[in-house]
C-alpha positions in Angstrom: 174.6 166.0 2.7 172.6 163.2 4.6 172.5 163.3 8.5 175.0 160.5 8.6 177.5 161.9 6.5 177.2 165.0 9.0 177.6 162.7 11.8 180.5 161.3 9.6 182.0 164.8 9.0 182.0 165.5 13.1 183.6 162.0 13.8 186.5 163.1 11.2 187.1 166.3 12.9 187.3 164.4 16.4 189.9 162.5 15.0 191.8 165.5 13.4 191.5 167.0 16.7 193.3 164.0 18.4 195.9 163.6 15.8 197.3 166.9 17.5 198.5 164.5 20.4 201.1 162.6 18.5 202.0 166.0 16.9 200.5 165.5 13.6 198.7 168.7 11.9 197.0 168.3 8.6 194.9 171.4 7.5 194.4 170.2 4.0 192.4 167.2 5.8 190.0 170.0 7.3 189.9 171.9 4.4 189.0 168.6 2.2 186.4 167.6 5.0 184.6 171.0 6.0 183.6 173.2 3.5 185.7 176.6 4.0 186.8 179.5 1.8 189.1 177.1 -0.3 186.2 175.2 -2.1 188.8 173.8 -4.3 190.3 171.3 -1.7 186.5 170.4 -0.5 185.3 167.1 -0.9 182.9 166.5 2.1 183.6 163.8 4.4 182.6 161.0 2.4 184.4 161.8 -0.5 187.4 162.2 1.5 187.1 159.1 2.9 186.8 157.5 -0.7 189.7 159.2 -2.2 191.8 158.2 1.0 191.4 154.9 0.5 191.6 154.9 -3.2 194.9 156.3 -2.6 198.6 154.7 -1.3 198.7 154.7 2.6 198.2 158.1 3.6 200.8 159.8 5.6 198.3 160.0 8.8 197.6 156.5 8.8 201.4 155.8 9.0 202.1 158.2 11.6 199.2 156.7 13.8 199.9 153.4 13.1 203.9 154.0 14.1 202.4 155.6 17.3 200.2 152.8 18.3 197.2 155.0 17.4 195.8 152.9 14.7 192.3 153.5 16.2 192.6 157.2 15.6 192.7 156.3 11.6 190.0 156.9 9.2 190.5 153.1 8.4 189.8 152.4 11.7 186.7 154.8 12.0 184.9 153.6 9.1 185.0 150.0 10.0 182.8 150.7 13.0 179.2 149.4 12.4 177.6 152.8 12.0 179.8 153.8 9.1 179.5 150.5 7.3 176.4 151.4 5.2 178.2 154.2 3.7 181.0 152.2 2.1 181.6 149.6 -0.8 182.7 146.2 0.5 185.9 146.8 -1.4 186.7 150.3 0.4 185.9 148.3 3.7 188.2 145.6 2.6 190.9 147.7 1.6 190.5 149.6 5.1 190.7 146.2 7.1 193.7 145.1 5.1 195.6 148.2 5.9 195.0 147.8 9.6 196.0 144.1 9.5 199.4 145.2 7.8 199.9 146.9 10.7 200.4 143.7 13.0 
């Protein structure tokens, strides 16, 4: 894992912590992002984000968007200039489109 990916992991964990403020708890997200005893779910930060983007809109995205916290989504995070080098244009476009759909 590169230093930038480690920073992404920290940023994702920070988001997860913020989600508690809107009463959204997601233990599998933690297990996907960070290496734990449950290695079946572990993907690391980069692959976790890519898998979330490749799937239908995640539950967290819907909950956070509905609570007016779109800026706490993974999609919002990866559009920050710092992270853009880790993702393809297609992935970034998908994140942007999801955020735009929130209005």
